[in-house]
N, C-alpha and C positions, 0 to 999 in steps of 0.2 A: 652521491649525486644530488639527493634531496637537500643535504646540508649546503652544498655549493650553490644550489639554486636559491635557497633562502638567503644566503649571504649576499649573493648578487642582487636579489630583489630588494633587500634592505638598503644596500648601497645606492641602487637606482632611485629608490623612494627618498632617501636622504638627499640625493643630488637634486631631485625635482623640488623637494620642499625648500632646500637652500636657494635654488634659483627663484622660486616664487617669493621667498622672503627678500631676496636681493632686489627684485623688481619692485616690491612694496616699499622698501627703504628708499630706492631711487626716486619713486613716484612722490613720496613724502618730502624728500629733499628738494625736488623740483618745485613742489607746491610752496615750500617755505621760501625758496629763492624768488618765486613770482610775487609772493606777499611782500617780501623785502623790497623788491623793485617798485611795487605799487606804493609802499610807504615812502620810499626815497623820492618818487615822483611828486608826492605832496610836499615833501620838504623842499624840493627844488623850486617849486612854484613860489614858495615863500622867499628863499634866499636869493633866487635869480631876479626877483622883483626889485632888489636893491640896485641902485643906479650904477655904482662903481663895482668893479671886480674885487673880490675879497678871498682870503684864505678859506673862509667858511664855504663859499661857493665852490671853490676848487676841491675841498675835502669831500663835499657831498657828491659832486659829479664824478669824482674818481672812485668813490665807493659804489656808485651806480654802475660805472664801467666794469668794475670787478665783478659785481653781481650779474651783470649782463653776460660777461664772459663765462661765468659759472653756469648760467642758464643755457648758453649755446653748447657748452660742454655736456650738459645733461641731455640736450636734444640729440647731440652726436651719439651718445650712448644708446638712446632709445632707437635711433635710426639703425644702428648696428644690430640691436636686438630684433627689430623688424626684418632686417635683411637676412638674419640667421633663420628666423621663423619661415620666411618666404622660401629660402633655399631648402629647408627641411620639408616644407609643404610640397615643393616641386619634386623632391626625391620620392616622397610618399605617393604623389600622383603618378610618377613614372612607374613605380612598383605596382600600383593598382592597375594601371593600363596593361602592363605585361601579364599580370595575374588574370585580368579579364580576357585578354587575347587567348591565353591558355585554356580557360574555362569554355570560351566560345568555340574553340577548335575541338575540344573534347566533346562538347555538346553536339557540334555538327557531325562528328564521327558517329555518335550514338544515334542521332536521328537517321543518318544514312543507313546504319546497321539495322535499325528498327524497320525502316522502309523496305530494305532488301529481304528481310525475313518476315514480312507481314503475312505471307501465305502459310497457313497451318501445315500444309503438306511439306513445304520446305523446312519448317521448324522440325517436323517429325523426322525427315530424312537426315537433317543435320545432327540430330541426337543419335539416330541409328548408325551413322557413319563413325561414331566414337570408337576408339581403339579398345576401351575397356569400360566397365560399369562406372568407375570413378570419374572418368572423363565425361561420360554420358550424363552423370548427375550434375557435374559442374556446368555443362552446356545447358542443361535443363534449367538450372538455377539462374544462370546468366540471362537466358531468354525470358524467363519468368519475371526477373527484376529489372529488365532493360527499360521498360516503359516507366516504371516508378523512378529508376535512377535518372532517366532523362528529365522527368518532371522536377526532381530535386535539384538537378543541375541547372535547370531553367530558373528556379527560385534563387539559387546561389548567384547566378549571373545578374538577376534583377537587384539583389541585395548589394552586390559589388558595384553595379552602376550607380545605385543610390549613394553609396559611400564615396564613390569617385566624384559625383556631382556636388556632394557636401564639401569635399576637399577643395574642389574648384571654386565654390562660393566663398569658402574661408580664405582662399588665396586672393581672390578679388578684393575682399574686405581688408586684408593685410596690405595689399598694394595701394589701396585707397588711403589707408591710415598713414602709410609711409610717405605718400605724396603730400598729404596735408601737413605732416610734421616737417617735411623738407621746405614747404612753402612758409611755415611759421618760423623755421630756423633762418631762412633767407631774410624774412622781415626783421628778425632780431639782429641779424648781421648788419642790416642797413641802419637800424637804430643805434647800434654800437658805433658805427662809423660817424654818425651824426654827433653822438656824445663825445667821441674822441676829438672831433673837430672843435666842439664847444670848449672842451678841456684845454686844448692847445691855445684857443683864443684867450681864455682866462689867464693862462700861464704867460702869454705874450704881453697882456695888459699889466700883469703884476711885475713882470720883468722890466717893463718900461718905467715903473715907479720904484726902481731899485733902492734909492736912498731912503725913501719913505718907509718901505717895508723892512729895511735893515734896522732902522730906528725902532720900529715896532717889535722886531725880533729880539733886539737887545733888551727892550723893556719886558717882553714876555719871559725872557731867560731869567731876569732878575726876580720876577714874580714867582716863577716855578721853583727856582732855587730857594727862595724865602719860604714858600709853602712847604717844600720838602723838608727843610730844616726844622720848621715849626712843628710839623706832624711828628717827625722823628724825636724831637725834644719832648713833646707831650706824651708820646708812647713810652719813651725811656723813663720819664718821671712816673707815669702811671704804674708801670710794671715794677719799678724800684720801690715805690711806696707800698704796693701790695705785698711785696716780699718782706719789707721791713716790718710792716704792721701785721704781717701774717694774715692779711685780709683774705678771706676764702674766695677763691675763683671758682665759678660754676663750671667745672670740667664736664659735667653731664651735658650742659647746654653746648659747650665747645665741641663735645663729641658728636652731638646732633648736627651742629653746623658743619663739621668736617665730613659727616656722612652725606651731606647734601652738595658736595662739590660737583659742579657741572649741572646742578639742578635748581640753583637759586633763581627766584624770579627777578626780572630786570627792575631796577629802581624807577625807570621811566621807559615808555615805549619809544624806541628810536634806533639810530644807527651809530656805530662806533666810527667817529671821524678822526680820532687821535688814539693810536694804539699804545700799549704798554711798552716800556723800555726805551732804548736809544733809537731815534729815528732820524732819517736824513730829510732836510727841508724839501718839500715837493717842488719848489721852483728853483732855489739855489742849491743845486745838488752837491756842491763842495762844502756846504755848511751842515754840521750836525746839530740837531735840535737838542735842548737840554733833556737829560734823562727823565722820562715820564714814569712816576711811581704808580700811576693808575691809568684810567682810560677816560676819554671825553666822548660823551653820547650826545648827539644832536637830536633834538626832539621838538615838539610843537611849542609855540610861544606860551610862557608862564605855566608850563606843565607841572602837575603835582608830583612830588618826589616821595616814593614809598620805601620803607625799610625792607631789606631783602630777607631778614630773619628776626626771630624773637631776640630781644636784648634790652639793654638799659642805655638811655641817652647819657653819655659820659660828660660831654662838653659841647658848648656852642660858642664859636668864635668868629671874629671878622678878620678877613685876610684881603690885602690889596690885590685887586685883579680877580679875586675869587669870591668876593662879597661874603655872605654868611656860609659857614661850614658847620656841619653837624657830625659829631663823632658818636657812634653807637658801639657798645661793647657786647660781645656774645661769648661770654666765658673768657678764654685767653685769645679770642679773635676780635678784630675791630674792623668796622666799615666806616669810611668817610664819604660825606655827600657835600659837595661844594657848589658855589654859584647860585645859592638860593637868595631870593628877594625877601622872603618872609618865612618864619617858622611857626609851626602849630604845636610844638612840644617844648619841654624845658629840661634842664639838666637833672638827672636823677629819676626821670620818668621811665617806667617800664613800657616797652612798645612791643607789638606783635607783628608778625610777618604781614606785609602789605599795608601797614598803618602809615598814614600820611604824615611826613615830617615837615613839609612846607611846600612853597611854590618857587619855581625858578625865576630868576630875573630875565627880562627880555634881552635878546641879543639880535637886534634888527627885528625881523619878522619871525624869528625862531628863538629857541633857547638851547643852552648847552649845560650838561651836568658833568662835573669832574667827580669821578668815583674811584675810591681806592679800597683795597682789602689787605689787612695785615694779620699775621700770627705773632702776637707780642710785638717784638721790634723787627720782625722779618717781613719785608714786603712781598706780596703775592700778585700774580697776574690775574686781574679780575675776570678776564675773558674765560679763564679756566674754571671759574666758579659759577658763572651765569649760565643758565640753560639756553 
């Protein structure tokens, strides 16, 4: 029995700890989403100040819509947790009330019994009327302890009432928090509807200028394909030369880079407005965008770009549509940083995590960074590497 009790206790403890950890993780997740929305708000002020509707405006507002939906989803989770706690609290209050009723009834019976036997003669006669000595002793003990038991029972009732009042206070607090969260969620829902209306307006405006954006898309496709080919060519040449010359690759550094997958710092503070891989055009749904070997991060105007890990600047090149690009080698891993207006490093220079590589060119009232991660000649999804 002791063993079973201990096993049950540890399972219960583990469940409570897991639940507390889950709540902590969800709270942290919600905080990050709120921070992301705050940052996107600042970005929107910049890009929406542009007179004409643009793909950049659409990308940023669609990112905000997604973040807003995630925030609402988190609020829904919290509301469910509050509802569960409220139900549990009501169950506990019902149990306490029943227990209190039983205690009060028992106490009432004892008080009545004490009152009925308050005369010493009656007590004496009650004991003498016993069938045997054992029963007489038990009656004597009962009458002797009745007053003390009644007093203890009164204390129990007082304690139970205090416990019940505490539970009722906690219930009121939970109900208040639930209502506040529901009100906040309703506000988020209204903001989401407003943002979706704005998104539709931009899509409509872009759709009206179909021929203009078709030309821009054709030009962008050429630029992306040229960049992809150039990067693949550079990496193939670099890897081939290293193998031919038996140039030593710092695999220790590569190992450290690999261990930090999902933990690398962002090269700029911002939001991902173009994801990795094959994407469908946000306006012309029947058109596939050219395969993206990296991600595009929208950030503040002329933001500084920082290297995500220790390494060596392998090459600096100019690319049409991508301005200055910097290639940094981390053992047999490579990171690319494009759309810079100026650089503060040179080829062959050793750089440390967080070191500034240069500044981004202005893209209206914001800036965008194109960022790629490669393992030798195999492209990687940068989102999987950044924390």
